[in-house]
C-alpha positions as CSV (number, residue, x, y, z in Angstrom):
1,M,-62.0,45.9,-25.7
2,A,-58.9,43.9,-26.6
3,I,-60.3,43.0,-29.8
4,R,-61.6,46.2,-30.5
5,E,-58.4,47.8,-29.5
6,G,-55.9,45.7,-31.1
7,S,-53.9,45.4,-27.6
8,L,-53.9,44.2,-24.4
9,N,-52.0,47.9,-23.2
10,R,-55.0,49.6,-25.4
11,A,-57.9,47.7,-23.4
12,A,-56.3,48.6,-20.6
13,G,-55.7,52.1,-21.0
14,R,-59.5,52.3,-22.2
15,L,-60.9,50.0,-19.1
16,G,-58.4,52.6,-16.6
17,I,-56.7,48.7,-15.0
18,T,-52.4,47.2,-15.6
19,P,-52.6,45.8,-19.0
20,A,-51.7,42.4,-16.5
21,A,-55.4,42.8,-15.0
22,V,-56.6,42.2,-18.6
23,G,-54.3,39.4,-19.3
24,Q,-55.7,37.9,-15.9
25,R,-59.2,38.1,-17.3
26,I,-59.1,36.8,-20.4
27,R,-57.2,33.7,-19.4
28,A,-59.8,33.0,-16.7
29,L,-62.1,33.7,-19.3
30,E,-60.5,30.7,-21.7
31,D,-60.0,28.8,-18.4
32,F,-63.9,28.6,-18.0
33,L,-64.6,28.2,-21.6
34,G,-61.7,26.3,-22.1
35,T,-60.9,27.3,-25.5
36,D,-58.4,29.8,-26.7
37,L,-60.0,33.1,-27.3
38,L,-57.2,35.0,-28.7
39,L,-54.0,35.0,-30.9
40,R,-50.9,36.8,-30.7
41,G,-48.9,38.1,-33.6
42,R,-47.1,40.7,-34.6
43,S,-49.5,43.0,-36.6
44,G,-51.6,41.8,-32.5
45,L,-54.3,40.8,-31.3
46,T,-57.0,38.6,-33.6
47,P,-60.0,36.4,-32.3
48,T,-59.7,32.8,-32.7
49,T,-61.9,31.2,-34.7
50,E,-64.0,30.1,-31.9
51,L,-64.4,33.9,-30.9
52,Q,-64.8,35.2,-34.3
53,A,-68.0,33.1,-34.9
54,A,-69.2,34.5,-31.4
55,L,-68.2,38.6,-31.9
56,A,-71.2,39.9,-34.4
57,D,-73.2,38.6,-30.9
58,L,-71.2,39.8,-28.5
59,R,-71.1,43.3,-30.2
60,L,-75.3,43.0,-30.0
61,A,-75.0,41.8,-26.7
62,F,-72.4,44.6,-25.0
63,D,-74.4,47.6,-27.2
64,S,-77.9,46.0,-25.5
65,L,-76.0,45.9,-21.8
66,Q,-74.9,49.7,-22.2
67,R,-78.6,51.1,-23.2
68,V,-79.8,49.0,-20.4
69,T,-77.5,50.5,-17.8
70,E,-78.1,53.7,-19.2
71,C,-82.3,53.3,-18.9
72,L,-81.5,52.0,-15.1
73,D,-79.1,54.2,-14.1
74,F,-81.2,56.1,-11.2
75,Q,-81.3,53.1,-9.6
76,R,-77.4,54.1,-9.0
77,M,-77.4,58.1,-8.9
78,S,-75.3,58.3,-6.2
79,E,-72.3,56.8,-7.7
80,I,-69.5,58.2,-9.8
81,H,-67.7,56.3,-12.4
82,I,-64.2,57.5,-13.3
83,V,-61.5,55.8,-15.5
84,A,-58.6,58.1,-15.4
85,D,-54.7,58.0,-16.4
86,Q,-53.1,55.9,-13.8
87,D,-50.7,58.2,-12.6
88,W,-52.9,61.2,-12.3
89,S,-55.8,59.2,-10.0
90,E,-53.2,58.0,-7.8
91,L,-51.6,61.2,-7.4
92,W,-53.7,64.0,-8.0
93,L,-57.1,63.2,-8.3
94,Q,-56.9,60.7,-4.8
95,P,-55.6,62.9,-2.8
96,R,-57.8,65.8,-3.3
97,L,-61.0,63.7,-3.0
98,P,-61.6,63.7,0.7
99,S,-62.2,67.4,0.5
100,F,-65.0,66.4,-1.9
101,Q,-66.2,63.9,-0.3
102,R,-66.2,65.7,3.2
103,A,-68.7,67.9,1.1
104,F,-70.6,65.1,-0.3
105,P,-70.0,62.5,1.6
106,H,-73.1,60.5,0.0
107,I,-71.6,60.0,-3.5
108,R,-69.5,57.6,-3.7
109,F,-66.2,56.5,-6.4
110,C,-65.4,54.0,-8.3
111,I,-61.6,54.9,-10.0
112,N,-60.1,52.4,-12.6
113,G,-62.1,49.8,-11.0
114,A,-61.2,50.7,-7.2
115,G,-63.1,51.9,-4.4
116,D,-66.4,52.7,-2.6
117,V,-68.5,50.7,-5.2
118,P,-67.7,47.8,-7.4
119,M,-67.0,48.5,-11.6
120,R,-70.5,48.0,-13.3
121,I,-71.0,47.5,-16.8
122,G,-71.2,50.1,-19.4
123,S,-68.7,53.3,-20.4
124,P,-67.3,55.3,-17.2
125,D,-69.8,58.7,-16.2
126,L,-65.9,60.3,-17.0
127,R,-62.9,60.1,-19.0
128,I,-59.3,61.3,-17.8
129,T,-57.0,61.2,-20.6
130,Y,-53.4,62.1,-21.5
131,G,-52.7,61.7,-25.4
132,D,-55.8,61.7,-26.0
133,D,-57.6,64.6,-28.1
134,T,-61.0,64.4,-27.5
135,G,-62.6,65.5,-24.5
136,D,-62.2,69.4,-23.0
137,P,-58.6,70.6,-21.6
138,L,-58.5,70.5,-17.3
139,Y,-54.5,71.5,-17.9
140,R,-51.0,71.0,-19.3
141,D,-49.0,69.6,-16.8
142,V,-44.8,71.0,-16.9
143,L,-42.0,68.7,-16.0
144,V,-39.1,69.5,-13.6
145,P,-36.4,67.2,-11.7
146,V,-37.2,66.5,-8.1
147,T,-35.1,64.8,-5.7
148,E,-34.8,64.8,-1.8
149,P,-34.0,67.5,0.7
150,D,-30.2,66.4,0.8
151,N,-29.2,65.7,-2.5
152,P,-29.1,69.3,-4.2
153,R,-25.7,69.8,-1.6
154,R,-23.9,67.5,-3.2
155,L,-24.6,69.3,-6.7
156,K,-22.8,72.6,-5.5
157,D,-19.3,70.5,-4.4
158,W,-19.7,69.1,-7.9
159,D,-19.1,70.1,-11.9
160,P,-20.5,73.6,-12.4
161,V,-21.1,72.3,-15.3
162,L,-21.9,68.9,-15.5
163,Q,-23.7,69.2,-12.0
164,M,-26.0,65.6,-12.6
165,E,-23.0,63.8,-14.5
166,G,-23.0,60.5,-12.3
167,M,-25.7,61.5,-10.4
168,P,-28.3,58.4,-10.2
169,L,-31.4,59.3,-12.8
170,L,-34.7,57.3,-11.8
171,H,-37.3,56.8,-15.3
172,M,-40.6,55.7,-15.6
173,K,-41.3,52.9,-18.1
174,S,-44.0,54.6,-20.4
175,H,-40.4,57.1,-21.1
176,R,-39.5,54.7,-23.8
177,E,-42.6,55.2,-25.6
178,G,-41.8,57.6,-27.4
179,P,-42.0,61.8,-27.3
180,D,-45.5,61.4,-25.4
181,R,-44.0,60.8,-22.7
182,P,-40.4,63.2,-22.5
183,G,-38.0,62.3,-19.6
184,W,-34.8,62.7,-18.7
185,V,-33.0,62.8,-21.8
186,E,-35.3,64.9,-24.1
187,W,-34.5,67.5,-20.3
188,F,-30.3,67.1,-20.7
189,D,-30.7,67.3,-24.2
190,L,-32.8,71.4,-23.3
191,F,-31.0,72.3,-20.5
192,G,-27.0,70.8,-20.2
193,H,-25.8,69.4,-16.7
194,R,-24.9,65.9,-18.2
195,K,-23.7,64.2,-21.5
196,T,-23.3,60.3,-21.1
197,G,-25.9,57.9,-19.4
198,Q,-29.2,60.0,-19.6
199,D,-30.9,57.4,-20.1
200,R,-29.2,54.8,-17.1
201,G,-30.6,54.0,-14.3
202,V,-34.0,52.2,-12.8
203,H,-37.3,52.5,-14.9
204,Y,-40.4,52.4,-12.5
205,P,-43.7,51.0,-13.9
206,S,-45.6,53.9,-12.4
207,A,-44.6,57.7,-11.0
208,R,-45.7,56.7,-7.6
209,I,-43.7,53.8,-7.6
210,A,-40.4,56.3,-8.6
211,I,-41.5,59.2,-6.6
212,E,-41.6,57.2,-3.6
213,A,-38.0,55.9,-4.6
214,V,-37.5,59.8,-5.0
215,R,-38.5,60.6,-1.6
216,Q,-36.0,57.7,0.3
217,S,-33.3,59.3,-1.8
218,V,-32.7,56.3,-4.4
219,G,-32.1,59.1,-7.4
220,F,-33.3,62.3,-9.2
221,L,-36.4,62.3,-11.6
222,V,-38.4,64.2,-14.4
223,C,-41.8,63.9,-13.6
224,G,-45.3,66.5,-13.8
225,L,-45.1,69.3,-11.8
226,S,-48.6,68.6,-10.7
227,L,-48.3,65.1,-9.6
228,V,-45.3,66.8,-6.6
229,L,-47.0,69.5,-5.5
230,Q,-47.6,68.7,-2.0
231,D,-44.5,67.1,-1.7
232,L,-43.2,70.3,-2.5
233,A,-44.9,72.5,-0.2
234,D,-44.2,69.8,2.4
235,G,-40.5,69.6,1.8
236,T,-40.2,65.7,1.2
237,I,-38.8,66.5,-2.1
238,V,-37.5,69.6,-3.7
239,M,-36.5,70.6,-7.3
240,P,-32.5,70.9,-7.9
241,F,-33.0,73.6,-10.5
242,P,-35.3,76.0,-10.7
243,A,-38.7,74.9,-11.8
244,T,-38.1,78.2,-15.1
245,D,-35.9,75.2,-16.6
246,H,-39.2,72.7,-17.1
247,L,-40.5,70.4,-20.1
248,L,-43.5,71.1,-21.6
249,A,-46.0,68.3,-21.5
250,P,-47.0,67.8,-25.0
251,H,-50.8,67.0,-24.3
252,P,-52.5,68.2,-22.2
253,Y,-55.2,66.4,-19.4
254,R,-58.4,65.9,-20.6
255,L,-61.7,65.5,-19.3
256,R,-64.8,63.8,-21.4
257,I,-67.9,63.2,-19.5
258,N,-70.3,60.7,-20.6
259,P,-73.5,62.8,-22.2
260,S,-76.2,60.4,-20.8
261,A,-74.4,61.5,-16.8
262,A,-73.6,65.0,-17.9
263,K,-77.0,66.1,-16.5
264,R,-77.2,64.1,-13.1
265,P,-77.0,66.4,-10.2
266,Q,-73.8,64.7,-8.3
267,I,-71.5,64.5,-11.9
268,E,-72.5,68.0,-12.1
269,R,-71.5,68.9,-8.8
270,F,-68.2,66.5,-9.1
271,T,-67.4,68.1,-12.4
272,A,-67.2,71.7,-11.0
273,W,-65.0,70.9,-8.1
274,L,-63.1,69.3,-10.5
275,W,-62.5,72.2,-12.5
276,A,-62.0,74.8,-9.3
277,E,-59.3,72.7,-8.9
278,A,-57.3,72.2,-11.9
279,A,-57.6,75.9,-12.0
280,V,-56.0,76.1,-8.7
281,T,-53.6,73.4,-9.9
282,R,-52.7,75.2,-13.4
283,Q,-52.2,78.6,-11.2
284,Q,-49.4,76.9,-8.7
285,I,-47.6,75.5,-12.0
286,E,-47.4,79.0,-13.8
287,T,-46.8,80.6,-10.4
288,L,-43.7,77.9,-10.2
289,T,-42.3,78.1,-13.6
290,Q,-42.3,81.7,-13.8
291,S,-40.4,82.5,-10.7
């Protein structure tokens, strides 16, 4: 996958694991074989001479394994294998999943390589992606500032125009990746409240860690509203500004179903549940952002 995609980051996105995990697996394979497999240059990853000689056979082998997996998949009919956007999986899917599992306790999951069953060879049954144009849109998120409940009181005693000037800002590293992942800089450009140090502050590797920092009163964060709906309902975090002051996510979350798995009963049950939960989330977002 690293060769196909040309980078560890893109391979990690396709596999549903971290780039560090991809690198560790490649190094382990290189150590086992006693030879380097990849060359890392400005143009991306390229195969070494040793790997190049084997690539054609490897592609045939993986294609054969894919066909065998699909042929023998009846042996694992109670399993669902999912590769999903990491933030969405950790903050949206997994908190909701127990309700599905209570209704269907016999169905087991492997999500991004972890869960009730081990990762299997071959394509996942479902992919949930952000920034990929393939698949059907589940819902489009909006991005809003959030913080812990005591912080908005400080804003009231601050500058009425530049309320956020000097306040501690939290960011996610993905905000540096470009317009597909907007954050504080884009929010301040649209709504004001701060003129300096818009990109200053701690950058966290994932939304899960950044939101935990918000709960611990470390600072203010711009993040997907759908990822914090339960926190907002529980009162562990709040929106310091009206939800009408939001950024529309450039892309929706999309669902892509492996054609070979689409008619399996457990996939049909799970995707029906997933669409229903996504509809609830869409309604919650609309209600909050229009009020």
